[in-house]
C-alpha positions as CSV (number, residue, x, y, z in Angstrom):
1,M,8.0,9.0,-20.4
2,E,9.7,6.1,-18.7
3,V,8.3,3.8,-16.1
4,Y,10.7,2.1,-13.7
5,K,10.1,-1.1,-11.8
6,W,11.5,-2.3,-8.5
7,P,10.7,-5.9,-7.7
8,E,9.1,-6.8,-4.3
9,E,12.4,-8.0,-2.8
10,A,14.0,-4.6,-3.6
11,T,11.3,-2.4,-2.1
12,G,10.9,-3.6,1.5
13,E,7.2,-2.8,1.1
14,G,6.0,-6.3,0.0
15,V,5.0,-5.0,-3.4
16,A,6.6,-4.4,-6.7
17,V,6.8,-0.6,-7.3
18,Y,6.2,1.1,-10.7
19,A,7.2,4.7,-10.9
20,T,7.2,7.4,-13.6
21,N,10.3,9.2,-14.7
22,G,9.7,12.3,-16.8
23,A,6.5,13.8,-15.3
24,S,8.7,16.2,-13.3
25,V,10.2,17.8,-16.4
26,T,7.3,20.2,-16.1
27,K,6.9,22.6,-13.2
28,S,3.4,23.5,-12.1
29,A,3.0,27.3,-12.5
30,S,0.1,27.3,-10.0
31,S,2.2,25.8,-7.3
32,G,5.4,27.8,-7.4
33,G,7.5,25.2,-9.2
34,R,6.1,22.0,-7.7
35,R,7.0,18.9,-9.8
36,V,5.5,15.4,-9.5
37,E,6.3,11.8,-10.2
38,F,3.8,9.0,-9.7
39,F,4.2,5.5,-8.2
40,V,2.0,2.4,-7.6
41,G,2.6,-0.9,-5.9
42,F,1.3,-4.3,-6.8
43,S,1.7,-7.8,-5.4
44,P,2.2,-9.9,-7.3
45,E,4.1,-7.8,-9.8
46,F,1.9,-6.5,-12.6
47,D,3.7,-5.2,-15.6
48,D,0.5,-4.5,-17.5
49,I,0.2,-1.2,-15.5
50,A,3.3,0.3,-17.1
51,P,1.6,1.8,-20.2
52,S,-1.1,3.6,-18.1
53,M,1.5,4.8,-15.7
54,S,3.3,6.3,-18.7
55,L,0.1,8.1,-19.8
56,L,-0.4,9.4,-16.3
57,G,3.2,10.7,-16.2
58,S,2.5,12.7,-19.3
59,Y,-0.5,14.4,-17.8
60,P,1.5,17.2,-16.1
61,Q,3.3,17.9,-19.4
62,H,-0.1,18.7,-21.0
63,G,-1.1,21.2,-18.4
64,G,-2.7,18.9,-15.9
65,D,-1.9,19.9,-12.3
66,V,-2.4,16.9,-9.9
67,W,-2.7,17.1,-6.1
68,P,-3.4,14.5,-3.5
69,E,-7.0,13.3,-3.4
70,E,-7.5,14.2,-7.0
71,T,-8.2,11.7,-9.8
72,V,-7.1,11.3,-13.4
73,T,-9.3,9.4,-15.7
74,L,-7.8,8.0,-18.8
75,G,-9.8,7.4,-22.0
76,E,-9.4,3.6,-21.9
77,P,-9.0,0.8,-19.3
78,L,-5.7,1.0,-17.3
79,W,-4.7,-2.5,-18.6
80,P,-6.3,-4.9,-21.1
81,G,-9.6,-6.2,-19.8
82,A,-9.6,-3.9,-16.7
83,A,-12.8,-2.6,-15.3
84,V,-11.0,0.6,-14.2
85,S,-9.8,3.7,-16.1
86,T,-9.1,6.1,-13.2
87,F,-6.1,6.8,-10.9
88,L,-6.7,8.3,-7.5
89,V,-3.7,10.3,-6.1
90,I,-3.5,9.0,-2.5
91,P,-3.2,11.5,0.2
92,Q,-0.2,10.5,2.3
93,I,-0.8,10.0,6.0
94,E,2.8,8.9,6.4
95,E,5.4,10.2,3.9
96,L,6.7,7.1,2.0
97,L,9.1,9.1,-0.2
98,P,10.2,12.6,0.8
99,P,10.3,15.3,-1.8
100,L,13.5,15.6,-3.8
101,V,15.1,19.0,-3.9
102,L,16.6,19.8,-7.3
103,P,19.5,22.2,-7.9
104,D,17.1,24.9,-9.0
105,S,15.4,24.7,-5.6
106,S,12.2,23.2,-7.0
107,H,10.8,20.0,-5.4
108,V,9.8,16.7,-6.9
109,H,6.8,15.3,-5.0
110,F,6.3,11.5,-5.3
111,C,2.6,10.8,-5.5
112,Q,1.2,7.3,-4.8
113,V,-1.7,6.4,-7.0
114,L,-4.4,3.7,-6.8
115,P,-6.5,2.4,-9.7
116,I,-10.2,2.9,-8.8
117,S,-13.5,1.9,-10.4
118,E,-16.2,4.2,-11.7
119,S,-18.3,3.3,-8.6
120,E,-15.4,4.1,-6.3
121,L,-14.8,7.4,-8.2
122,Q,-18.5,8.3,-7.4
123,L,-18.0,7.4,-3.8
124,K,-14.9,9.5,-3.6
125,R,-16.8,12.4,-5.1
126,L,-19.5,12.0,-2.5
127,N,-17.4,11.3,0.6
128,G,-13.8,12.2,-0.2
129,A,-10.6,10.3,-0.9
130,V,-9.8,9.6,2.8
131,W,-13.2,8.1,3.4
132,L,-12.9,5.9,0.3
133,L,-9.5,4.6,1.4
134,G,-10.9,3.9,4.9
135,E,-13.8,2.0,3.4
136,L,-11.5,-0.1,1.2
137,N,-9.4,-0.8,4.3
138,D,-12.4,-1.5,6.5
139,K,-13.7,-4.0,4.0
140,G,-10.3,-5.7,3.8
141,I,-9.9,-5.1,0.1
142,P,-6.2,-5.6,-0.9
143,T,-5.7,-2.5,-3.0
144,W,-2.2,-3.8,-4.0
145,R,-3.8,-6.6,-6.1
146,S,-4.6,-6.0,-9.7
147,G,-7.5,-8.3,-9.6
148,R,-9.0,-6.9,-6.4
149,R,-12.8,-6.5,-6.0
150,Y,-14.2,-3.0,-6.3
151,L,-16.9,-1.2,-4.2
């Protein structure tokens, strides 16, 4: 599994973007050939996220089917000293990256992820992913910061 990085000045989004390359090798049988890759943005850049992104990218290869609003919890912190071990697949209100159509007519969907804490995971389970994202926004929590505060 590879993780690519685009620096802030290359993205036009004000964040460095880290994206998997290899998750889409596996087609989801339950979704008619849907493939996924994952990406996350940080400012300032935060290379410590790369190993966890690599693990997340291998999830579909081991039979895990991931959809927006779902979570993937890894067995360890997402980076050394982190208080988080879960990625939330963010539902897209506005499509940042359109699906890529491959020669075999399957589609690669680019799924943005957000590291979330255990308490945020519980809030997401109770109220839903859209509610959690709204709450983070309403409280002015900069989700693009690796050292952000958690709910």
